[in-house]
All heavy atoms as an XYZ file, in Angstrom:
893
protein
N      -7.951     55.612    -88.870
C      -7.603     55.606    -87.471
C      -6.595     56.723    -87.221
O      -5.632     56.860    -87.953
C      -6.982     54.253    -87.108
C      -6.541     54.179    -85.672
S      -5.692     52.638    -85.186
C      -6.753     51.392    -85.793
N      -6.834     57.515    -86.200
C      -5.915     58.603    -85.853
C      -4.993     58.179    -84.723
O      -5.426     57.622    -83.722
C      -6.687     59.848    -85.456
C      -7.348     60.509    -86.648
C      -7.797     61.923    -86.360
O      -7.139     62.623    -85.568
O      -8.809     62.310    -86.938
N      -3.725     58.469    -84.918
C      -2.673     58.072    -83.990
C      -1.875     59.302    -83.574
O      -1.567     60.149    -84.407
C      -1.728     57.060    -84.668
C      -2.491     55.785    -85.022
C      -0.523     56.751    -83.781
C      -1.708     54.827    -85.890
N      -1.541     59.365    -82.292
C      -0.635     60.393    -81.783
C       0.692     59.717    -81.472
O       0.749     58.772    -80.680
C      -1.208     61.057    -80.530
C      -0.300     62.051    -79.806
C       0.160     63.169    -80.737
C      -1.007     62.614    -78.585
N       1.755     60.180    -82.123
C       3.100     59.628    -81.979
C       3.955     60.616    -81.187
O       4.089     61.771    -81.591
C       3.701     59.383    -83.361
C       5.138     58.922    -83.430
C       5.277     57.517    -82.855
C       5.616     58.943    -84.871
N       4.536     60.160    -80.078
C       5.302     61.041    -79.194
C       6.717     60.493    -79.027
O       6.904     59.362    -78.576
C       4.639     61.154    -77.804
C       5.363     62.195    -76.948
C       3.160     61.475    -77.929
N       7.696     61.294    -79.406
C       9.100     60.918    -79.218
C       9.929     62.193    -79.222
O       9.678     63.082    -80.025
C       9.571     59.970    -80.325
C      10.822     59.201    -79.930
O      11.832     59.842    -79.563
O      10.780     57.965    -79.977
N      10.906     62.269    -78.326
C      11.747     63.464    -78.251
C      12.852     63.461    -79.303
O      13.512     64.473    -79.509
C      12.338     63.638    -76.844
C      13.186     62.465    -76.398
O      12.803     61.307    -76.656
O      14.236     62.696    -75.754
N      13.041     62.355    -80.005
C      14.031     62.275    -81.080
C      13.347     62.673    -82.388
O      12.523     61.912    -82.920
C      14.577     60.855    -81.175
C      15.600     60.685    -82.287
O      15.525     61.396    -83.312
O      16.468     59.816    -82.142
N      13.654     63.861    -82.924
C      12.932     64.337    -84.111
C      13.113     63.448    -85.340
O      12.169     63.280    -86.119
C      13.494     65.737    -84.357
C      14.760     65.809    -83.584
C      14.670     64.812    -82.479
N      14.288     62.859    -85.514
C      14.501     61.994    -86.672
C      13.628     60.744    -86.591
O      12.981     60.361    -87.564
C      15.977     61.600    -86.798
C      16.868     62.788    -87.127
O      16.379     63.754    -87.767
O      18.051     62.759    -86.747
N      13.618     60.112    -85.431
C      12.794     58.921    -85.252
C      11.308     59.267    -85.386
O      10.566     58.565    -86.061
C      13.061     58.275    -83.896
C      12.406     56.912    -83.730
C      13.298     55.991    -82.943
C      11.057     57.006    -83.093
N      10.901     60.347    -84.745
C       9.493     60.764    -84.772
C       9.047     61.027    -86.201
O       8.009     60.531    -86.642
C       9.324     62.014    -83.899
C       7.901     62.489    -83.770
C       7.793     63.711    -82.860
N       8.523     64.857    -83.385
C       9.576     65.426    -82.794
N      10.024     64.990    -81.639
N      10.183     66.457    -83.348
N       9.849     61.770    -86.966
C       9.465     62.123    -88.336
C       9.462     60.910    -89.257
O       8.545     60.745    -90.071
C      10.390     63.208    -88.883
C      10.237     64.532    -88.151
O       9.240     64.713    -87.411
O      11.127     65.391    -88.296
N      10.464     60.048    -89.120
C      10.504     58.875    -90.005
C       9.382     57.895    -89.669
O       8.762     57.328    -90.566
C      11.874     58.194    -89.957
O      12.163     57.727    -88.671
N       9.102     57.706    -88.389
C       8.004     56.817    -87.994
C       6.662     57.381    -88.475
O       5.814     56.636    -88.969
C       7.991     56.634    -86.480
N       6.484     58.683    -88.350
C       5.238     59.311    -88.818
C       5.074     59.118    -90.323
O       3.979     58.786    -90.801
C       5.223     60.797    -88.453
N       6.143     59.292    -91.078
C       6.071     59.114    -92.535
C       5.728     57.668    -92.894
O       4.896     57.422    -93.778
C       7.376     59.527    -93.208
C       7.560     61.029    -93.268
S       8.956     61.642    -94.269
C      10.093     60.318    -94.364
N       6.345     56.718    -92.221
C       6.049     55.310    -92.480
C       4.589     54.980    -92.195
O       3.921     54.321    -93.002
C       6.937     54.409    -91.614
C       8.366     54.191    -92.042
C       9.136     53.463    -90.945
C       8.412     53.400    -93.337
N       4.098     55.436    -91.058
C       2.720     55.127    -90.673
C       1.709     55.847    -91.562
O       0.656     55.290    -91.884
C       2.503     55.436    -89.193
C       3.331     54.560    -88.239
C       3.159     55.026    -86.804
C       2.977     53.092    -88.394
N       2.018     57.068    -91.969
C       1.142     57.782    -92.912
C       1.093     57.048    -94.249
O       0.029     56.945    -94.865
C       1.606     59.222    -93.107
C       1.255     60.120    -91.946
C       1.801     61.528    -92.074
O       2.782     61.753    -92.837
O       1.267     62.409    -91.390
N       2.232     56.527    -94.697
C       2.281     55.777    -95.956
C       1.443     54.501    -95.868
O       0.994     53.986    -96.894
C       3.724     55.435    -96.312
N       1.205     54.024    -94.659
C       0.369     52.839    -94.451
C      -1.097     53.204    -94.277
O      -1.930     52.332    -94.005
C       0.860     52.061    -93.234
S       2.478     51.308    -93.497
N      -1.412     54.487    -94.425
C      -2.809     54.914    -94.405
C      -3.336     55.466    -93.102
O      -4.523     55.763    -92.994
N      -2.479     55.643    -92.113
C      -2.934     56.177    -90.837
C      -2.823     57.690    -90.803
O      -1.939     58.272    -91.416
C      -2.125     55.578    -89.683
C      -2.350     54.098    -89.532
C      -1.389     53.197    -89.965
C      -3.529     53.608    -88.993
C      -1.596     51.833    -89.848
C      -3.749     52.247    -88.878
C      -2.774     51.365    -89.310
O      -2.986     50.018    -89.199
N      -3.716     58.300    -90.059
C      -3.664     59.739    -89.819
C      -2.802     59.944    -88.569
O      -3.146     59.447    -87.491
C      -5.075     60.281    -89.597
O      -5.030     61.635    -89.252
N      -1.688     60.657    -88.730
C      -0.705     60.786    -87.648
C      -0.541     62.239    -87.234
O      -0.371     63.121    -88.071
C       0.679     60.266    -88.106
C       0.598     58.858    -88.668
C       1.693     60.358    -86.969
C       0.236     57.799    -87.673
N      -0.591     62.465    -85.930
C      -0.149     63.741    -85.384
C       1.033     63.411    -84.479
O       1.157     62.281    -83.995
C      -1.270     64.467    -84.624
O      -1.804     63.659    -83.614
N       1.912     64.377    -84.276
C       3.125     64.113    -83.507
C       3.309     65.140    -82.396
O       2.749     66.240    -82.453
C       4.379     64.137    -84.412
O       4.523     65.434    -84.980
C       4.296     63.079    -85.499
N       4.103     64.745    -81.423
C       4.481     65.641    -80.330
C       5.892     65.277    -79.895
O       6.287     64.113    -79.950
C       3.515     65.514    -79.163
N       6.643     66.297    -79.453
C       8.029     66.083    -79.061
C       8.199     65.804    -77.568
O       9.282     65.431    -77.136
C       8.874     67.290    -79.447
O       8.382     68.440    -78.795
N       7.134     65.984    -76.790
C       7.200     65.698    -75.358
C       5.803     65.442    -74.821
O       4.804     65.612    -75.533
C       7.908     66.812    -74.584
C       7.203     68.156    -74.679
O       5.958     68.212    -74.623
O       7.916     69.179    -74.797
N       5.735     65.043    -73.581
C       4.457     64.665    -72.978
C       3.479     65.835    -72.878
O       2.280     65.670    -73.129
C       4.702     64.051    -71.605
N       3.972     67.004    -72.518
C       3.062     68.150    -72.400
C       2.437     68.514    -73.742
O       1.243     68.791    -73.828
C       3.785     69.352    -71.790
C       4.062     69.143    -70.315
O       3.255     68.564    -69.597
N       5.211     69.596    -69.860
N       3.245     68.505    -74.793
C       2.719     68.775    -76.135
C       1.730     67.689    -76.537
O       0.715     67.970    -77.197
C       3.855     68.871    -77.144
N       1.994     66.455    -76.128
C       1.085     65.351    -76.447
C      -0.271     65.540    -75.781
O      -1.318     65.314    -76.408
C       1.699     64.025    -76.013
N      -0.273     65.974    -74.540
C      -1.548     66.204    -73.846
C      -2.335     67.319    -74.526
O      -3.561     67.239    -74.644
C      -1.300     66.505    -72.371
C      -0.769     65.319    -71.560
C      -0.357     65.766    -70.160
C      -1.797     64.198    -71.498
N      -1.648     68.340    -75.006
C      -2.315     69.413    -75.753
C      -2.898     68.873    -77.055
O      -4.011     69.231    -77.439
C      -1.343     70.552    -76.048
S      -0.884     71.501    -74.593
N      -2.147     68.016    -77.756
C      -2.648     67.406    -78.997
C      -3.900     66.582    -78.721
O      -4.849     66.616    -79.498
C      -1.579     66.515    -79.635
C      -0.533     67.252    -80.404
C      -1.049     67.905    -81.675
O      -1.807     67.279    -82.436
O      -0.683     69.066    -81.900
N      -3.900     65.848    -77.632
C      -5.076     65.044    -77.297
C      -6.294     65.916    -77.060
O      -7.419     65.527    -77.399
C      -4.806     64.181    -76.058
C      -4.014     62.917    -76.290
C      -3.715     62.221    -74.970
C      -4.747     61.967    -77.229
N      -6.087     67.074    -76.472
C      -7.198     67.999    -76.235
C      -7.773     68.523    -77.546
O      -8.974     68.727    -77.666
C      -6.745     69.172    -75.356
C      -6.437     68.791    -73.932
C      -7.642     68.259    -73.189
O      -8.754     68.789    -73.343
O      -7.459     67.272    -72.446
N      -6.906     68.749    -78.525
C      -7.367     69.358    -79.775
C      -7.760     68.339    -80.842
O      -8.380     68.698    -81.835
C      -6.292     70.297    -80.339
O      -5.152     69.572    -80.724
N      -7.423     67.102    -80.662
C      -7.715     66.058    -81.664
C      -8.571     64.974    -81.016
O      -8.062     63.992    -80.497
C      -6.426     65.466    -82.219
C      -5.601     66.493    -82.953
C      -4.404     65.834    -83.609
N      -3.616     66.785    -84.335
C      -3.829     67.123    -85.602
N      -4.816     66.594    -86.270
N      -3.042     68.006    -86.179
N      -9.860     65.145    -81.113
C     -10.800     64.253    -80.445
C     -10.823     62.839    -81.008
O     -11.241     61.911    -80.325
C     -12.204     64.843    -80.510
C     -12.340     66.122    -79.714
C     -13.737     66.696    -79.791
O     -14.667     65.972    -80.199
O     -13.886     67.877    -79.441
N     -10.376     62.644    -82.242
C     -10.482     61.329    -82.873
C      -9.254     60.446    -82.649
O      -9.236     59.303    -83.091
C     -10.751     61.477    -84.359
C     -12.131     62.057    -84.628
C     -12.430     62.067    -86.090
C     -13.828     62.655    -86.313
N     -14.185     62.634    -87.724
N      -8.232     60.959    -81.961
C      -7.057     60.124    -81.681
C      -7.497     58.980    -80.779
O      -8.096     59.190    -79.721
C      -5.932     60.936    -80.996
C      -4.836     60.010    -80.479
C      -5.350     61.964    -81.949
N      -7.215     57.747    -81.229
C      -7.598     56.594    -80.414
C      -6.401     55.722    -80.038
O      -6.538     54.800    -79.245
C      -8.685     55.778    -81.098
S      -8.241     55.124    -82.688
N      -5.216     56.019    -80.611
C      -3.999     55.279    -80.269
C      -2.885     56.264    -79.955
O      -2.633     57.190    -80.724
C      -3.561     54.339    -81.422
C      -2.269     53.615    -81.059
C      -4.653     53.345    -81.778
N      -2.231     56.044    -78.834
C      -1.063     56.819    -78.421
C       0.146     55.911    -78.537
O       0.184     54.842    -77.926
C      -1.233     57.284    -76.972
C      -0.015     57.891    -76.280
C       0.386     59.208    -76.945
C      -0.283     58.088    -74.801
N       1.117     56.327    -79.358
C       2.396     55.622    -79.452
C       3.422     56.550    -78.826
O       3.625     57.659    -79.309
C       2.781     55.310    -80.910
C       1.707     54.456    -81.577
C       4.142     54.620    -80.959
C       1.937     54.229    -83.064
N       4.036     56.100    -77.740
C       4.936     56.991    -77.023
C       6.257     56.332    -76.633
O       6.289     55.156    -76.261
C       4.266     57.562    -75.754
O       5.159     58.492    -75.125
C       3.872     56.490    -74.762
N       7.315     57.119    -76.759
C       8.602     56.730    -76.211
C       8.446     56.736    -74.693
O       7.619     57.475    -74.148
C       9.666     57.754    -76.651
C      11.075     57.339    -76.293
O      11.309     56.139    -76.030
O      11.950     58.214    -76.292
N       9.216     55.920    -74.011
C       9.123     55.901    -72.547
C      10.071     56.918    -71.935
O       9.666     57.743    -71.118
C       9.418     54.494    -71.995
C       8.341     53.524    -72.477
C       9.486     54.521    -70.469
C       8.614     52.076    -72.139
N      11.328     56.880    -72.330
C      12.329     57.739    -71.714
C      12.395     59.074    -72.450
O      12.954     59.160    -73.547
C      13.689     57.060    -71.726
C      13.700     55.713    -71.001
S      13.343     55.835    -69.251
C      14.935     56.317    -68.642
N      11.782     60.092    -71.848
C      11.786     61.449    -72.403
C      12.088     62.414    -71.274
O      11.798     62.121    -70.115
C      10.419     61.784    -73.014
C      10.002     60.902    -74.165
S       8.432     61.442    -74.920
C       7.242     60.976    -73.647
N      12.639     63.578    -71.617
C      12.869     64.589    -70.570
C      11.538     65.022    -69.958
O      10.517     65.058    -70.643
C      13.513     65.754    -71.325
C      13.899     65.232    -72.659
C      13.078     64.014    -72.920
N      11.559     65.325    -68.690
C      10.328     65.739    -68.021
C       9.478     64.512    -67.729
O       9.936     63.552    -67.146
N       8.243     64.540    -68.182
C       7.315     63.451    -67.962
C       7.656     62.266    -68.875
O       7.805     62.434    -70.073
C       5.901     63.977    -68.276
C       4.779     63.080    -67.843
S       3.140     63.693    -68.376
C       3.210     65.449    -68.076
N       7.786     61.058    -68.302
C       8.091     59.904    -69.140
C       6.815     59.340    -69.786
O       5.702     59.794    -69.499
C       8.866     58.834    -68.346
C       8.040     58.167    -67.265
O       6.892     57.773    -67.466
N       8.642     58.018    -66.087
N       6.982     58.370    -70.650
C       5.851     57.818    -71.390
C       4.812     57.150    -70.519
O       3.615     57.192    -70.816
N       5.235     56.502    -69.422
C       4.280     55.888    -68.513
C       3.398     56.946    -67.854
O       2.183     56.788    -67.737
C       4.997     55.066    -67.433
C       5.743     53.867    -67.949
C       6.997     53.570    -67.453
C       5.203     53.029    -68.919
C       7.692     52.453    -67.898
C       5.881     51.918    -69.378
C       7.137     51.631    -68.864
N       4.045     58.028    -67.420
C       3.287     59.126    -66.787
C       2.344     59.770    -67.797
O       1.200     60.096    -67.462
C       4.260     60.162    -66.223
C       5.108     59.627    -65.080
C       6.308     60.504    -64.753
O       6.858     61.173    -65.654
O       6.699     60.507    -63.578
N       2.822     59.951    -69.023
C       1.968     60.503    -70.072
C       0.743     59.625    -70.285
O      -0.386     60.119    -70.329
C       2.754     60.633    -71.384
C       1.930     60.877    -72.654
C       1.113     62.159    -72.551
C       2.831     60.882    -73.869
N       0.947     58.331    -70.416
C      -0.172     57.418    -70.651
C      -1.167     57.458    -69.504
O      -2.381     57.451    -69.727
C       0.342     56.003    -70.858
N      -0.669     57.541    -68.290
C      -1.563     57.598    -67.131
C      -2.443     58.846    -67.189
O      -3.657     58.777    -66.994
C      -0.736     57.567    -65.846
C      -1.564     57.313    -64.626
C      -0.695     57.022    -63.410
O       0.366     56.396    -63.553
O      -1.111     57.447    -62.315
N      -1.844     59.991    -67.490
C      -2.622     61.239    -67.587
C      -3.570     61.199    -68.784
O      -4.697     61.663    -68.705
C      -1.694     62.443    -67.685
C      -0.988     62.740    -66.388
C      -0.118     63.968    -66.484
C       0.631     64.144    -65.192
N       0.429     65.388    -64.556
N      -3.098     60.649    -69.885
C      -3.930     60.574    -71.086
C      -5.132     59.662    -70.862
O      -6.242     59.964    -71.310
C      -3.093     60.082    -72.265
N      -4.935     58.544    -70.155
C      -6.021     57.601    -69.900
C      -7.073     58.194    -68.957
O      -8.234     57.799    -69.020
C      -5.479     56.299    -69.326
C      -4.623     55.496    -70.270
C      -5.399     54.791    -71.331
C      -6.046     53.549    -70.798
N      -6.792     52.830    -71.824
N      -6.682     59.132    -68.117
C      -7.661     59.813    -67.264
C      -8.593     60.632    -68.145
O      -9.802     60.649    -67.949
C      -6.959     60.703    -66.211
C      -6.273     59.818    -65.168
C      -7.942     61.662    -65.555
C      -5.339     60.570    -64.238
N      -8.019     61.299    -69.144
C      -8.808     62.126    -70.060
C      -9.603     61.286    -71.049
O     -10.694     61.644    -71.445
C      -7.897     63.077    -70.819
C      -7.262     64.110    -69.918
C      -6.339     65.013    -70.697
N      -6.003     66.156    -69.889
C      -4.770     66.528    -69.629
N      -3.761     65.874    -70.138
N      -4.538     67.578    -68.873
N      -8.991     60.181    -71.489
C      -9.610     59.306    -72.494
C      -9.419     57.850    -72.089
O      -8.459     57.201    -72.508
C      -8.972     59.521    -73.855
C      -9.291     60.864    -74.415
C      -9.172     60.813    -75.903
N      -9.157     62.173    -76.390
C      -8.730     62.516    -77.563
N      -8.284     61.615    -78.387
N      -8.768     63.772    -77.937
N     -10.318     57.340    -71.289
C     -10.167     55.974    -70.775
C     -10.044     54.898    -71.856
O      -9.420     53.866    -71.624
C     -11.429     55.757    -69.935
C     -11.882     57.133    -69.579
C     -11.479     58.019    -70.722
N     -10.606     55.115    -73.029
C     -10.567     54.099    -74.087
C      -9.330     54.216    -74.983
O      -9.146     53.413    -75.896
C     -11.823     54.178    -74.939
C     -13.059     53.772    -74.160
C     -14.285     53.798    -75.024
C     -15.484     53.396    -74.187
N     -16.701     53.335    -74.971
N      -8.479     55.199    -74.724
C      -7.262     55.392    -75.513
C      -6.375     54.161    -75.393
O      -6.143     53.656    -74.298
C      -6.511     56.624    -75.003
C      -5.263     57.049    -75.769
C      -5.641     57.605    -77.143
C      -4.495     58.098    -74.976
N      -5.892     53.669    -76.522
C      -4.988     52.526    -76.536
C      -3.553     53.059    -76.581
O      -3.299     54.097    -77.200
C      -5.258     51.656    -77.759
C      -6.721     51.198    -77.881
C      -7.200     50.346    -76.715
N      -6.521     49.085    -76.624
C      -6.989     47.931    -77.072
N      -8.148     47.882    -77.670
N      -6.279     46.833    -76.943
N      -2.633     52.344    -75.940
C      -1.253     52.827    -75.810
C      -0.260     51.771    -76.291
O      -0.373     50.592    -75.946
C      -0.921     53.198    -74.346
C       0.505     53.727    -74.230
C      -1.928     54.216    -73.803
N       0.702     52.237    -77.083
C       1.849     51.421    -77.484
C       3.094     52.186    -77.028
O       3.282     53.342    -77.383
C       1.904     51.218    -79.005
C       0.639     50.491    -79.489
C       3.162     50.449    -79.404
C       0.495     50.453    -81.004
N       3.909     51.539    -76.207
C       5.149     52.146    -75.720
C       6.314     51.695    -76.594
O       6.326     50.571    -77.087
C       5.443     51.695    -74.286
C       4.401     52.085    -73.288
C       3.444     51.165    -72.872
C       4.371     53.364    -72.738
C       2.482     51.514    -71.942
C       3.417     53.711    -71.804
C       2.466     52.781    -71.411
O       1.525     53.128    -70.499
N       7.298     52.582    -76.757
C       8.536     52.259    -77.473
C       9.713     52.627    -76.577
O       9.647     53.628    -75.865
C       8.698     53.094    -78.745
C       7.536     53.208    -79.649
S       7.928     54.289    -81.055
C       7.861     55.929    -80.320
N      10.767     51.833    -76.660
C      11.977     52.182    -75.925
C      13.197     51.513    -76.538
O      13.083     50.437    -77.114
C      11.884     51.805    -74.433
O      12.996     52.367    -73.744
C      11.842     50.308    -74.222
N      14.325     52.163    -76.392
C      15.602     51.599    -76.781
C      16.369     51.096    -75.564
O      17.453     50.555    -75.684
N      15.795     51.272    -74.377
C      16.416     50.848    -73.128
C      15.991     49.425    -72.784
O      14.916     48.983    -73.178
C      16.005     51.776    -71.972
C      16.587     53.156    -72.068
C      15.978     54.139    -72.833
C      17.750     53.478    -71.384
C      16.521     55.418    -72.925
C      18.300     54.748    -71.462
C      17.676     55.709    -72.241
O      18.209     56.974    -72.328
N      16.804     48.739    -71.997
C      16.404     47.412    -71.526
C      15.273     47.585    -70.516
O      15.131     48.643    -69.897
C      17.582     46.688    -70.879
O      17.861     47.239    -69.613
N      14.500     46.554    -70.343
C      13.375     46.618    -69.396
C      13.853     46.960    -67.991
O      13.153     47.637    -67.250
C      12.607     45.302    -69.384
C      11.834     45.061    -70.651
C      11.108     43.729    -70.604
N      10.528     43.410    -71.879
C       9.258     43.621    -72.194
N       8.449     44.141    -71.315
N       8.803     43.294    -73.386
N      15.046     46.501    -67.626
C      15.587     46.768    -66.287
C      15.896     48.245    -66.065
O      15.920     48.705    -64.930
C      16.862     45.955    -66.050
C      16.594     44.455    -66.038
O      15.437     44.054    -65.779
O      17.537     43.690    -66.303
N      16.156     48.986    -67.138
C      16.515     50.400    -67.023
C      15.296     51.318    -67.045
O      15.425     52.521    -66.848
C      17.458     50.789    -68.159
N      14.123     50.756    -67.266
C      12.914     51.580    -67.383
C      12.384     51.971    -66.012
O      12.526     51.223    -65.045
C      11.823     50.819    -68.143
C      12.152     50.455    -69.581
C      11.028     49.622    -70.180
C      12.396     51.694    -70.413
N      11.719     53.139    -65.943
C      11.065     53.507    -64.683
C       9.932     52.526    -64.404
O       9.409     51.888    -65.313
C      10.529     54.918    -64.951
C      10.557     55.100    -66.416
C      11.529     54.126    -66.983
N       9.580     52.396    -63.146
C       8.478     51.506    -62.789
C       7.194     51.946    -63.473
O       6.880     53.128    -63.538
C       8.256     51.505    -61.272
C       9.370     50.776    -60.537
O      10.003     49.903    -61.159
O       9.595     51.086    -59.361
N       6.464     50.970    -63.958
C       5.158     51.231    -64.565
C       4.131     50.442    -63.766
O       3.887     49.278    -64.031
C       5.141     50.804    -66.018
N       3.582     51.081    -62.769
C       2.617     50.383    -61.931
C       1.385     49.978    -62.726
O       0.805     48.938    -62.501
C       2.230     51.254    -60.743
C       3.396     51.516    -59.823
C       3.050     52.503    -58.738
O       1.978     53.101    -58.742
N       3.948     52.682    -57.795
N       0.980     50.819    -63.644
C      -0.186     50.539    -64.470
C       0.196     50.628    -65.935
O      -0.104     51.602    -66.604
C      -1.310     51.544    -64.176
C      -1.803     51.449    -62.755
O      -2.060     50.364    -62.263
N      -1.928     52.577    -62.088
N       0.856     49.599    -66.425
C       1.237     49.581    -67.830
C      -0.049     49.474    -68.643
O      -0.753     48.480    -68.581
C       2.158     48.398    -68.112
C       2.727     48.302    -69.508
C       3.667     49.472    -69.795
C       3.480     46.993    -69.684
N      -0.375     50.528    -69.372
C      -1.643     50.624    -70.086
C      -1.569     50.142    -71.524
O      -2.391     50.515    -72.331
C      -2.125     52.085    -70.103
C      -2.466     52.629    -68.765
N      -3.557     52.220    -68.047
C      -1.840     53.543    -67.998
C      -3.610     52.870    -66.908
N      -2.566     53.676    -66.848
N      -0.573     49.358    -71.880
C      -0.468     48.949    -73.268
C       0.680     47.987    -73.493
O       1.178     47.373    -72.565
N       1.094     47.890    -74.743
C       2.162     46.973    -75.104
C       3.482     47.719    -75.263
O       3.491     48.938    -75.419
C       1.829     46.249    -76.417
O       1.631     47.210    -77.436
C       0.600     45.392    -76.279
N       4.573     46.968    -75.240
C       5.904     47.550    -75.315
C       6.640     47.001    -76.525
O       6.735     45.785    -76.694
C       6.680     47.208    -74.036
C       8.135     47.644    -73.972
C       8.263     49.161    -74.013
C       8.792     47.088    -72.710
N       7.136     47.908    -77.375
C       7.980     47.543    -78.508
C       9.381     48.066    -78.257
O       9.558     49.210    -77.846
C       7.447     48.147    -79.811
C       6.125     47.613    -80.328
C       5.745     48.329    -81.623
C       6.177     46.125    -80.555
N      10.345     47.230    -78.530
C      11.742     47.629    -78.358
C      12.229     48.297    -79.640
O      11.937     47.830    -80.742
C      12.605     46.413    -78.043
C      12.186     45.657    -76.773
S      12.113     46.675    -75.274
C      13.844     46.938    -74.960
N      12.970     49.411    -79.485
C      13.586     50.079    -80.637
C      14.885     49.365    -80.969
O      15.579     48.945    -80.045
C      13.903     51.542    -80.300
C      12.709     52.432    -80.106
C      13.202     53.820    -79.731
C      12.113     54.789    -79.407
N      12.653     56.076    -78.945
N      15.230     49.226    -82.190
C      14.444     49.623    -83.357
C      13.376     48.575    -83.640
O      13.652     47.385    -83.691
C      15.473     49.670    -84.486
C      16.514     48.671    -84.089
C      16.541     48.686    -82.574
N      12.152     49.034    -83.793
C      11.060     48.114    -84.107
C      10.949     47.982    -85.625
O      11.433     48.804    -86.365
C       9.749     48.579    -83.493
C       9.467     50.048    -83.616
C       9.721     51.000    -82.676
C       8.882     50.746    -84.735
N       9.339     52.236    -83.139
C       8.822     52.115    -84.398
C       8.412     50.357    -85.976
C       8.294     53.078    -85.260
C       7.892     51.308    -86.838
C       7.836     52.660    -86.465
N      10.335     46.900    -86.030
C      10.096     46.666    -87.454
C       8.698     47.143    -87.792
O       7.783     47.061    -86.966
C      10.235     45.179    -87.786
C      11.610     44.659    -87.540
N      12.622     44.799    -88.447
C      12.147     44.026    -86.468
C      13.717     44.262    -87.958
N      13.462     43.800    -86.750
N       8.505     47.642    -88.989
C       7.209     48.184    -89.391
C       6.099     47.150    -89.211
O       5.033     47.477    -88.694
C       7.254     48.692    -90.837
C       5.963     49.305    -91.360
C       5.522     50.493    -90.505
C       6.136     49.729    -92.817
N       6.337     45.924    -89.600
C       5.315     44.884    -89.465
C       4.895     44.682    -88.020
O       3.713     44.475    -87.724
N       5.860     44.754    -87.131
C       5.611     44.623    -85.699
C       4.721     45.775    -85.205
O       3.747     45.561    -84.482
C       6.988     44.648    -85.037
C       7.082     44.482    -83.592
C       8.548     44.502    -83.131
O       9.391     45.258    -83.674
O       8.821     43.745    -82.200
N       5.048     46.988    -85.622
C       4.258     48.149    -85.216
C       2.852     48.076    -85.794
O       1.869     48.335    -85.100
C       4.951     49.441    -85.658
C       4.178     50.706    -85.290
S       3.949     50.970    -83.516
C       5.528     51.683    -83.079
N       2.732     47.711    -87.063
C       1.415     47.618    -87.694
C       0.544     46.575    -87.014
O      -0.667     46.783    -86.836
C       1.556     47.315    -89.188
C       2.217     48.408    -90.020
C       2.398     47.937    -91.463
C       1.430     49.696    -89.961
N       1.144     45.469    -86.615
C       0.405     44.431    -85.897
C      -0.156     44.984    -84.585
O      -1.329     44.754    -84.256
C       1.312     43.240    -85.649
S       0.528     41.871    -84.811
N       0.662     45.717    -83.853
C       0.201     46.306    -82.587
C      -0.880     47.360    -82.817
O      -1.848     47.433    -82.058
C       1.374     46.888    -81.797
C       2.316     45.861    -81.244
C       1.637     44.834    -80.347
O       0.693     45.173    -79.616
O       2.064     43.665    -80.400
N      -0.730     48.147    -83.849
C      -1.740     49.160    -84.148
C      -3.067     48.489    -84.481
O      -4.125     48.918    -84.011
C      -1.282     50.086    -85.291
C      -0.120     50.975    -84.827
C      -2.433     50.938    -85.813
C       0.567     51.747    -85.939
N      -3.019     47.432    -85.266
C      -4.257     46.729    -85.629
C      -4.936     46.120    -84.404
O      -6.153     46.072    -84.331
C      -3.983     45.662    -86.697
C      -3.735     46.259    -88.041
C      -4.854     47.195    -88.526
O      -6.040     46.809    -88.468
O      -4.531     48.324    -88.945
N      -4.145     45.681    -83.436
C      -4.731     45.171    -82.184
C      -5.462     46.271    -81.407
O      -6.331     45.993    -80.596
C      -3.644     44.588    -81.288
C      -3.124     43.286    -81.758
C      -2.137     42.740    -80.771
N      -1.472     41.594    -81.354
C      -0.445     40.996    -80.830
N       0.065     41.424    -79.690
N       0.101     39.957    -81.402
N      -5.058     47.496    -81.669
C      -5.653     48.646    -80.980
C      -6.867     49.215    -81.728
O      -7.397     50.231    -81.305
C      -4.625     49.769    -80.844
S      -3.240     49.392    -79.772
N      -7.263     48.589    -82.806
C      -8.319     49.141    -83.664
C      -9.463     49.732    -82.854
O      -9.977     49.098    -81.942
C      -8.831     48.083    -84.630
N      -9.811     50.958    -83.205
C     -10.851     51.703    -82.480
C     -12.236     51.123    -82.717
O     -12.550     50.645    -83.751
C     -10.837     53.158    -82.928
S      -9.248     53.945    -82.730
């Protein structure tokens, strides 16, 4: 299963990618929403988008909305360290929400629910 992981925090992004790769997933990463959309264009087999919500520029909800237009079957897992009250409105929440710091078992469970 190919996963696109998007987070503007390079330490979190790199460590999460390493953990998920060690669990057997094929991971590509992006540091922002625009880079993520480019990755989706070049990687046709990505079927799960894991994205931080609060990022500079386009937030994770906006990214998921644009990504779902391009790939309606794309599954989305959102991550955030903010309380739900501090998040931007998500009129069309296209997936599940994990609070940071998430546990690996929790993330793996959500990924398995997204199985392509």
